[in-house]
C-alpha positions, 0 to 999 in steps of 0.5 A, a space after each residue: 744370488 743376482 743374475 744377468 737379466 735376459 734381454 727381451 725380444 722385439 715388442 711385437 713378438 712379445 705382445 703376440 706371445 704374452 697376449 694369451 696369458 691374461 685372457 686365458 687366466 681371466 676366463 678361468 677366473 670367470 668360471 670361478 665367478 660362475 660357481 659363486 652364484 650358480 648354486 644359489 640360482 638353482 636351490 629354489 628349484 631343487 627345493 620343489 617336490 618334483 626335483 630333490 625336495 631339499 629342506 632348508 638344512 639340505 640346501 645349506 649342506 649343498 651350498 657349504 660342501 662346495 665351499 669346503 671343497 674350494 678350501 681344500 683345493 686352495 690349500 692343496 693345489 696352490 702348494 702343488 702349483 709351486 712343485 709341478 708348475 703353473 701351466 699344469 696346475 691351472 689346466 688340471 684345475 679347469 679340466 677337473 672342475 668343468 668335468 664335475 660341474 657337467 656331471 652335476 647336470 645328471 645327478 640323480 639325487 641330492 647326495 650325488 649332487 653334493 658329492 659332485 659339488 665338493 669335487 668340483 670345488 677342489 678344482 675351483 679352489 685351486 684355479 684362483 691362486 694359480 691364475 693370479 700367480 701366473 698373471 703376476 709373473 707375466 706382468 710388467 714390473 710395478 703393475 702387479 696390483 693392476 694385474 691382480 685386480 684386472 684378472 679378478 674382474 672376471 670373477 664378478 663378471 662371471 657372477 653377474 652373467 650367471 645371475 642374468 643367465 639363470 633368469 633366461 635358462 631355468 624357466 625355459 630349459 630347467 636347472 640342469 642346463 645351468 651346469 651344462 652351460 657352465 662346463 661348456 667353455 672348457 671345450 674351447 678353453 682347455 685346447 687353447 691353454 694346451 696350445 697357447 699357455 706358456 709355463 711361468 719363467 719365474 717358476 722355471 727359474 725357481 725350479 732350476 730350469 734356467 735355460 727354459 726360463 730364459 727361452 720363455 722370458 725372451 719369447 714373452 718380453 720379460 726380464 729374469 731376476 733372482 728373488 731376494 728375501 727370506 729363505 725359500 724351500 730351495 734353502 730349507 729342503 724340497 717337496 710340498 712339506 718344505 714349501 708349506 713350512 717355509 710360510 711359517 718360518 723365518 720372515 714369512 710367519 708374521 705375514 702368513 698369519 696376518 694375511 690368513 686372518 685378513 682373507 678370512 674377514 674379506 671372503 666372509 664379507 663377499 659370501 655373506 653379502 652375495 648370499 643374504 643381501 636380497 633377504 636382508 633387504 626384503 626383511 627391511 621392507 624393500 620389494 623383491 625386485 629392488 632386493 635383487 637389483 641391490 645384489 646386481 648393483 653390488 657386483 657392478 660396483 665390485 667390477 668398477 672398484 677392482 679397476 680403480 683399486 689396481 691403479 691405486 695399489 700400484 701407486 701407494 702399495 697394495 698393503 696401504 691400499 688394502 687397509 684403506 679399502 677395508 676401512 672404507 668398506 666398513 664405513 659403507 656397510 654401516 651406512 647400509 643400515 640407514 633407511 634411505 630413499 631407493 636411489 640413495 640405497 643403490 648408491 650405497 650398494 654401489 660404493 659398498 661393492 667398490 670397496 668390500 670386494 676389491 679389498 680382498 683382491 688387494 690382499 692377493 696382490 700384496 701376497 703375490 708381490 711379497 713372496 718369491 716365485 718358489 712359494 708364491 702360489 703356495 702363499 696365495 693358496 693358503 691365503 685363499 684357503 683361509 678365506 674360504 673358511 670365512 666364506 663358509 662362516 659368513 653365510 652361516 652367521 648371516 643366516 643365523 641373524 636372519 633366522 633371529 629376525 635381526 639381520 636388519 640392521 644388525 647384519 650390517 653392523 656385524 659386517 662393518 666390524 668384520 671390515 674394520 678387523 680386516 683393516 687391522 689385520 692387514 696393518 700387522 703385515 710388513 712389506 718384504 722386498 722381493 724381485 720378480 
């Protein structure tokens, strides 16, 4: 049912009001990026006899258990976000993962450390889909692709900053300080969120709180419109079960399955490359310095690729852009198997990062644009949750190839096939017209 659009307030007032949403959500996603690499930076220290004396299998468990927590968080908090609101869910997720990250600094043994990593992962898993939903709902119409890719630059900025921070902090202060530093931003971020972060008017409207939605829309220079498209939970029932069920019924079922498969492939690549690229390149005969630099260049390429991908997605659509990005990523992954001069390999790593990491973010952009506000965060949460399964599988598969001594070049061939399958899976989806 369409409604009369709400007239926005003066541009200056809207800019001051809406100006907090994107940066606060960006910082929250940056902390998720911190978590992407922090365990990898401390595991070598934890394997030392004076610390936890982690075995190889123990290190795998410590890495994997956090990813399992993220998967559960993405599936549950993403759904709760559509029931309790974006603001409450995002602030709760930040408080949760920051608290358990801080407690990791005082974990007495690997068992406690693993449990805390699992609990922190639940909050981290819920943070990403909630932040993407909120930023999209506060972005101007027609710019959802750019909004999604811009906020996701925080993810890779956090990964790069954490890797650089570890070089300075661990040798001088010890590994425990990495988790203290990772939790510290919440002391500033949470009070700012409580004071400055508004609730999404799209959520308020979907929840039947129209008067509040109109007030927030006026304060933020937004236009309220009723969603159009397949049935939403309001038509099929209420509660978390109805919200989840709506993704697998009517016009959404096909997209839900195809998006889940695409996200699985996308995060398999992201985590497989981030965890094992230095090791693969070392096995290929490159020295340690070059191998670590390849990882840095890969993530710098991701940041550049995200900025470009958002603009392209807003011009040609996130679905088509995502297909192009997955296919291009597959091509450059295959080319990484070719022995090149170091400069040429740096270029290949940069281009690989541009396409591979941006491809998964375009899946989020497509998901957000093709679901109404009543189920948007749930859809993003299930997309991220399916992706987290790929995040678990990726390092395991790559680790098996490394153990077998065939990671170079076969690891890159496997990655290339995964990228191609991502493009095929995304091609199965269809665009559903939804209004903001």
